[in-house]
N, C-alpha and C positions, 0 to 999 in steps of 0.2 A: 504493500500500500504506500502511495506517495505521501510525503510530508504534508502536502495540502489536504489530502483526503483524511489523513490521520488527525490533523488539526480540526477539520470540519466535524469529524465523528465525535471528537471530544466535546466540542461546543454543543453539538446536537444532544449528546448524552447529558451534559450539564443542564440544558434546557428541559429535558425530560424529567430529571430529578427535581428541579425547582418546581416544575408544573405539578408533579406528583404530590409535593408538599402543599403548594398554594391552592390548587383546585381539587386535588384528590384526598387531602387530609392525611397523607402518610407521614410518618416520622422521617426525618432526614437520615437517621442511621439506617432504617430499613430500606429506603429508596437508594441510598448509596451502596448498600451491601449488594443489591441486585445489579446495580449499574456497573460496579467495578469489575464484575466478571466479563464485561464486554470491552474493557479498556486494558491495554498493555500495562504491566506493572509499573513501568517507568513513567507513565502519564497519569497515574492515579493521584499523585500529590497535587498536580494542577487541577484535576477534576474536583478534588475536595476544596481547594482554594477558591475556585469559581463558585461552587455551590454554597459554601459557608458565607463567602463574601456577598453574594447576591441576596441571600436570605437575611443577613445582618442589615443590609441597606434596602430592604424590600420597598418601604414606603417612599423613599427618595427616588429610587429607580422607577417605580411606577408613576410617580409624579411627573418624571421626565417623559416616560412613555405616553402618558395621557396628553401631555403638552404637544408632542410631535405627531401624534396620530390625528388625522382629520376626523375619524370617527372610530369608536371602539371596535376591536376585532370581535368576530363571532365567537361564541363559547367554544365551538369545536376547534377553533384555532388558538386556544389559550397557550399552547406550547410556543407559538410565535411571540406572544407577549413575553413569555419567559426568556425566549432567545434574545429579544431586544434588550431585556434587563442584563443578560449575560454579556452582550456586546457593550452596553454602557459601562458595566462594572470594569471590564477589561480596559476600556479607555480611561476611565477616571481613577482607577486604583491599582493598576498593575503597570509593569514596565514593558509589556508586550507591544511591539511596534504597531502603530495605528493601521498601517497598510495590511499587516498580518491579521489584525483583529477583523477588519472589514472583509477581507477575502475569505477567511475561514468561517466567519459567522454567516455570510451570505450563502456560502456553499452548504452550511449546516441546514439552512431552510430547505434546500433540495433533498438532503438526506432525510429530513423529517417528513418527506412526501408532501411538501407545500411549495412546489416550484413556482407557483403563481405569486407567492409572497417574497420570493428572492429579490425582486426589484424593489419592493417596498422596504425590506430590511436594508438593502444597499442605500437607498435614498435617505432613510432616517438616520442611519449611522453617519453618513457623510454630512448631513445637516447638523447632527450632534457635534461633530468635529469642527465643521466650518464656523458655526455660531458659538462654539465653546459653551454649550448649554451647561456643562458640568461645573462651570465657574459661577453660575448664577444660583442664588439662594432661593429655596422654596418658601412658600408663604404660609403653609399650614403646619401645625404642631406635629402631626404624625410624620410628615416628611422631614421636618427639621430634626426630630429626635429618633426616627426609625423605630417607633413603638406604636401599638394601637392606642387610641385615645383612652379606652377604659383603663388600661394599665398605667398610662401616664397619670390619670386622675387618682388611681389607687395609690400609686407611689407618692404623689404630692400630698395626699391626705395623711398617709402614715409617716412620711419623712419630709416635712415641708422644707427643712434646711439642707437635705441631702439628696433629694430625688434627682437633681441634675447630674450629680456625681455617680449615682447608681445607674442612670441611663447611659452615661458615658462608658462606665465599666462594662455594662451589658453589651455595648457595641464594639468592644475591643476584643482582640484575639486573646484567648486564655493561655497562660504559661503552662509548662509541663512540670508538675510536681511529682516527686517520688516519696515513698515511705520505706525507709530502711528497716529491715527485719532486725529487731533488737536482739534476737538470738544469734545473729551473725555479725555483730559489730555495731558501732555507733555511726551517726550521720557524718561526723567529722572523718572517721575512717573511710567512709564511702566516698567522700569528696576527694580523698587521695587516690582511690581506685579510678575515679572518673578522670582525674588529671593525667594518670598514666595512659589513658585512651585519648587524650587531647580534648576532653569534654569539661566545660566549666560549670560548676554548680555553686549554689549559695545556700547558707544555713538560715534557719528561722528560730530564734531563741525560744519562742513560745511553743514550738512543736519539736520535741527532741528527736524524732525520727524523720523529720522532713528535710528534703533537699529540692531546691528549685533549679531546674536547668536553665542556663542563660539562653540556649537554643534548643528547641525540641529535638529529640533523637528517636529513631526507630527502636522499639524495645529490644530487638535482637542485638543491638550494639551495646546495650547496658551491661556492664560486668556483673555477673552473678544473677541475672534476671531468671534464666532458665532454672537455676538451682534454688530459686526462692529467696535470694538474699535481698531482693528489692522488689517493690510493686509500684505501679502508677496509681497515685491517689492524691487529690488536692489536699493541701495542708489543713484547710479548715475542716475537712471531713475526718481528719486524724485526731481532733482535739478532745473528743468525748471519751475515747476508749480508756484512757488512763484513769479518769475519774471513776468510771464504772467498775473497773477491776481492781482498783487500788486496795491492797490488803485483803483481797477477797479470794475465797476458794468455794467450790460447790458448783451448783448448776446455774448456767447463764442461758437466757433465751435471746436470740436475735430475731425479732419479728420483722417481716418484710426484708429478708436478708439479701436478696439478689441486688447486684451481681457478686457480692461477697467481699468487697474491700474492707468493710468494717468487721466482718466476721473474722477474716484473717488477722486483722490488727488486734482484736480481742484475744485471740489465741496466742499471738506472739508475745503479748504482755502478761497473760494470765499465769498464775503460779500452778504448782503441781496440785492435782486433785480437782482441777476445773474441768467441767464437761459442758460443751456448747451444743445447744439445739438451734438449728436454723429453719425458720418457717418462711415459705413464700407461696403465694397463691398461684403463680405461674410456673408450671413444672419445667417448661423449656428454659426459663431464666434460672431456675434452681440448678440446672446443669452447669451454668457458669460459676456458681458457688463451688460446686464439686471440683471443677477444673482449677479454680484459684487455690483451693485448699490442697489439692493434690500437688500443684507446683510448689507450694510452701512446705509440703511434708507434714501437714496438720490434719487432724480428724475432727469431725463433728457429726451429729445426727441431723440428717436433712429430711424435712417433711414438706411435701407439697400440700398445702392446706390454707384455709382462710384464717389468718391470725385473729380476726375479730369473732370467730366462733370456736373457742377453745374446746367446747364439748366434743368436737369432731376429732381432736388429736391429742389433748392434754392427758397425761397419765395420772394426774392427781398429786404428783409430788411438786411442792413449791420450788420456785427459783430464787436464788440469792440475788440475782440481778437480771434486769430486762432492758434490752435496747429496743426502743420503738422508733425506727427510722420511717416515719409515717409518710404515706402517699400524699403528695402536695402539688402545688402549681409549678414547682421548680423555678420560681421567679428569681432565685438567687444564683442559678447556674445558666442563665440565658447566654452568657458569652461562650459556653461550651455547646449549647444546644439552641441556636438562633431560631429554629423552627418553633420553639415554645411560643414565641411572640405571635405566630400565625395560628397555632393549633389550640391554644387556650382561649377560653371565653370568660367573660365576667361572671356568667352564671355558674361556672365551675367552682368558684371559690367557696360559696356557701355549702355546696354539695361536698366538697373536700373537707371542710371544717366539721360537718356532721359526721363524716366517716372517721376523721381523726379522733373526735370525742368518743365515738362508739368503740374504737379500738382501745383507747385509754381505759375506758370503763370495763371492757371485756378482759383486758390483760391484768389489771390491778389485783384482782383476787388470786392470781397465780403467783404473786410476789410474797415471799416469806416476811414475817415481821422483822423490822430492822433492815430489810432489803432495799435496793436502789433501783429506780427506773429512770432511764434517761430518754426524754422525749426530744427527738431531733427532726427538723425539716430543712430542706434546702430552699426555703421560701423566705421572702423579706416582708410578707404581708401580715399585719397583726391579726387579721381574721383567722389565719391558720396557725398562729403561734401563741402569743401571750393571751389572746382572747380565749383560745381553746383551753389552755392550762388554767386560767383563772376560773373558768366554768367548772372544770374538773375539781379543782381544789375546794371550791365553794360547796360541792356536793359530796365530798369525801373527807370526813373528819380525821381519818387515820392517815391522810396524806399531808405532808408538809414539804415546802420547797427547801432544797439544800443549795448551797453556793457551788455551782458547777465549776470544776477545773481548779485544782489546788495550785497550779502553776501560775503565779501572779504576773509573769511576763505576758500572759494572754489578756490580762485586764485592759492593757492599752489598745488591744484590737477590738474589744467588745463594747457594745452599747447595752447598758442595763435597761431592761424593760420592766413593766409592771410585774411580770413573772418571767424569769429566765433572762438570757443574754442573746444578743444578736451580733453577728459579724456581717457587715455590709460588703457586697461584691466590690472587688478592687482594693480593699484595705490590705496593705502589705502583699498585694498580688494574690489575695485569697478569693475563693468563691464565697457567696453569701450563704450563711448557715445560722440556724436558730437552735439553742440548747436550753432545756429546762430539766434540772435534776430534782427528782422527787424521792423522798424516803418514806417508808411505811413505818409509822410509830405505833406503839402498843396502845 
C-alpha cells in the first residue's frame, strides 16, 4: 500500500472511531480496540493521537465545522462530519504538513465510500487554511471550554473558584504514572532502574510508591513490568490503599474491583494473614483483575456478582476492611477518557448517586466492628461524593468519619469537604479523586 493510501486509511479509521463515539455512543476504548486491528502497529500511536485529540476538542471543532458548512450534513453522512473534525485537528494541533493533511483527508472521504463528499472536504479544508479559521475564537461557552454546558454548570456550582482550572486539566493530555511494587523495592530504587534505560521519572512525596514518567513509554520497555515489579496507575488512585490496610490483617473486600489496580496495591501493602475478595458485576472485566494479579504473583478470591446484593455471594463472615470504588460519572478522569464528556448526561448523576448510596448501605453490614470502609470515586461532583457520604452517615449511627490518609504530605493536595477529601484533576499532575474513610464503632 502506498504512503498516500496508508495515510488516507488512517484518517478514515480515525473518523470512524470518532463517529462511533459521537453518534453511536460507544466508548473510545472499545471503538479503538476494534479499529487498531485494521491499522499497522507503527501507525496506531497516530491513530490514538487523532482520536483523543478530536474528542478532547469536540465542541470547538464542531463549531468550526458548522461555520464552514453551508448546511448540515445528513445523518447518514455523520462520518464526514467526523472526518472534517479530524482534518481541522491535524491543522490546528499537530505538526503534520498542511498539504499532507488535505491530501490524505480528502482521499479518506473516498475510502469511506463518500466520493461525492471528497470535493466538499477539499474545499472546506482549504478554506480553513486560507482564512486561518483556527486562529479565531469561538463565541459560545461549550466551544471555548470543550465541555457540555450541563457539566460546565455543575463544575461552576460545586467549584466556583476552581472550575476553570478543572476544565483546563480535563482538556490536557494525562501523564503516565507508575506504582512500584513495595515488595520489590522503593520508588527511588525504581527511578534508578529507569535511568539505566534512559527513561526519566519523578517522585511524589505524598505517594510513596508513585513514579511519574516525564515521557510516556510502552509498558514493554519498563524494567520489571512483566515480572510484576511495577504497574501503571495514576498516583491519586494509589492514595487510599495505605490507609485501608495500615496495621490490618484479616479479610478485605474490594467491591467493584475491575480492572484490578487497587486490588493489586492492597495486596502489595497488606501484611501476612490478609485475604482479599474481589467483586465485580462484569465477568469479562473481572478477567482483567485475574490477569493483573497473576502478573504481580498475588492471589485473591474473584467473584462475578453485584456488590450491592451481598445475599447473592457473601459467606456471612465479616470483613476487616472494605474498599468501595463506586461507579460514578468519572468526571475526575476526563483527561484520560475524553469520551466521558460526550457519553455522560446530566440525568446520570442522580441515578449514580442513588446507586452509590445503595451500595454503601448494602456493604456496611458486612464490615466487622472496628473495621474500615473507604469510599472512593473518580468524580469531582458533590452529588456523588460528600452528599452521598453525608446521607449515609446521617442514617447510620454506628458509622463515623475517620481522617483518611495518615501521610500528611497528601494534605497539601487535598481539599477538605463537608465529608471526606477531594483531589482536583491537574493538582500535582494527578487525576481527580474523592476519598471518605468510615469506621464502624460499637
